[in-house]
N, C-alpha and C positions, 0 to 999 in steps of 0.2 A: 504494499498500499503507500501513498504516497505520505511524505513526512507530517502532513496538514490531516487531521484523521478524520475520514471519508465517515458523511452519515447514512447508515445500512437504515431502510424499514421491510422488516421478515413479516407476512403475514403468517398466520397460522403455526405461530414461532415457541407456542407452549411447550408443544412435545414433540417427538418423531421425529422425522428430517428437519421440521424448522425451528425447533429446537437447537439442533444440530450445528443449525447454519447460522443462527445466532451466536451462540458462541463461539464458531470457527473462525464467523467476520469480527469479531469482538479481542479473539486471538490474534488475529492478524492486523488491530488497527482500530477497528472501526467503531464508532459509538453505534449502538442498535435500538433500536426502537421496533418493537412489537406488536403487531394487533391477535386477537386471539377470542376463540369463544369460551366462555366456563369464568372457573372463580378465580378471585388473586390468590388464590392458594398455591394454583394449577402456576401461575406465572415465576409465585415469590424464587424458587431456585433459579431457574433462568437470568432472571435480570441481576442476580447473585451472582453467578457466575460472571457474569457479562462486566458488573465493575472490578471483582478479583482481578480483572486485567485492565484494571486501571482505566474503565471506559467509561463514557455514560451510556445510564439506557431510559428507556422513556414505552411504559406497554400502556395500552387499553383495550377494554374490551368490545370488539367492536365486528359487526355485521358483515362479512364485503357485499354480500346482495344489498347492501342500502348505499344504495349512490351517495346522497348526500352525508351520511355519514363518514362516506370514507372522504371525500371534497373537505369536511372539517377536519378530518384525519390530517391529511397532508398539513391544511391550513394552523394548526397547532403544533406541528412538530415544526414546520419553518417558520412559528412566532418563539419559538424553544431556541431550535438550533438553528436557524437560518437557512435552512434547504435539508435536501435529500437529494445524495449523490448517486444510493444504491438503493435497487427494488427486487426483493425475490419473494416473488407470487408462487405461496406453497400449499396457502387452506384449499383443501380438498376432501370431499366426503365419498363416501362409497356407499349405495344402494341395490346393490345387487339382486337379478331375478331374469329370467329369458323374459324375452318379449311379450311372449302370448298371456304373462300374468302381469307384466310390471305397469303398474298404475301410474296414471300422470303425475301423481305427489312425487313418486321415485323420479321419472323422467326431470323434471323441471324441478325438484331439491337439487340433480348431479351436477345438472348443466346452469344454475342461477349460480352455486356456490363456484363449480370448477372453473365455467370459463365466466361467466357476465361478471362473475367479482376478479377475476384479471381483469378485464377490457376497464370495470372501474378503477382498478388502482392503477391502471397503465394511464390511464385517460388521466387522474390526477398529478400523476409524476413526471407527466410529458413535459408540459409550460414550465417547471420549474428546471427540468434539466434542459429542455433550451435555451433557455433564459442562460444556466451558468454556462453551458456550450463542455459540458461533459456530463457522462452518465451512465450508469451500468445498471440494464433490466435480465433478470433470467427469470423466466417461467418454466415451475415444474411442469412436466406433464408426463407422458408413462410411454413404455413399449405398447401397450396397449391402447395408445392411440395411436399407432404405427399399424397393428398388425390386428389390431380387436380380438376380444377375449369372448366367449363362448356366456353368458350372462351379463353382461356390463356395455350393453347397447348403451345406455345412457353414459356412464365413463366412457370410455371411447371414443364417444360421440365430442365427448367435450375435452377432452385430452388430445384428441386429434384437432380440433378448435385452437387448442391453445396454441399446436404447431402451427397453425394457419397465420393466426394472430400475431405470432410473433415474425413469420416471415417476412409479413406485409408491415409490419410498426418497424422495421430494421430497417426497411425501404425508406420511411416515412423519417428518422431521427438520424440515419449517417451524416446529413449532412450538418446537424448540429454537437458530432464526436459524441452522440449517444448509440452502444452498443446494445443489441437486444438479439439473446439466443435463450433456445431453451435446455433445460438437462430433464431425460426421457431417463426414470432410473426403471429395473427392474422389480424383483422381488426384492423386497428391503424389510430387513430386522426392525419394526414399530409396532405401537400400540396393536394397529389394524389387524396385526397376523397372529394377536394373542390366542383367537376363536381358532385357528386354525387346527384340524387335528393334525398330530402325528402322520398321518399316512399320505394327509394332503400336503403336509413341507416336505414329504420325502419325493412327493411326485411334482413339486416345483422346482427341487434339488436337483433334480434328474435332466432338467432341464437346462440348467444352466452347467456353461461347460466347464467354469472352474471348480462344479464340485457344490458349494456352498450359498446360503441366502447371504446377501448384504447385507454390510452394516450402515446407518444414518450416515456415519463419517464418511462411507465411499462417498456417499451426494454429496456430503458437504464441501469434501476438497477439492472437487471438481467446481461447485459454484462459486467457492473463494477465487478459483482461479480465474474463472471469467468475469469475478465484479473488481480483478486487479490489474494494474496497469501490463501485466505480463500475458496478457488477449486482449491488447487495444487493440488489435488487426483483427477479430474474429468477429462479427455479427450476423446473423440470420442463419446461425448455426444448428443443431439439434444432434446433441452429444448421449447418446447413451452410458447409462452406468448400471450394468446389467450383465456381469461377468459373463457376455457371450449368451444369455438366454434368448435374444433375439436372433442370433445367428442359427 
């Protein structure tokens, strides 16, 4: 990171990949703001870890589906810190079901959080980064947005949409020195996987060339790289972090 600390916003940063990303960015010298869903107790360990790196933390419970709330969040961070240099769109949910049993609610819940939420945050960040003449946006997609997955038409559609959004936004923001990339994880050890049976985990691991389920840190290190000056000539890319699962 540059000598002057950069200011990052991570959505869905209270657990799993988002928490790991927030802590890794702080380790690398960023002040980190987090928006999340849950209770203050959920976020306290994360902000404590950020501050252990002598970095500033900021957190607020915000629903990414609420455009007005997202706009207000960016205004609040800008007032407190002077701007946002890095945006990591990580917030996401799953509501798995085969399409002939999928309800309208299951479809719209996933699309609204996993895709529309990304749009809301990118739209709010773009004017700030354009004015500053520098920025890095990383959108968390999924290999299932590239290949599809049984029982996940809603999730696969949302994550495919994130990839399209990423590529289009990279073209819009490039002339302002703002990079926009996507990271597409495969099977990663997160709280979402806690309900998987041992047999299901074994089946998933068998798809992975490296023979193991990934860790959140594997994703976080890739995100941190894309947010750094080391990746200053990378934009519009989708980087799989899946141990070869997509292959």
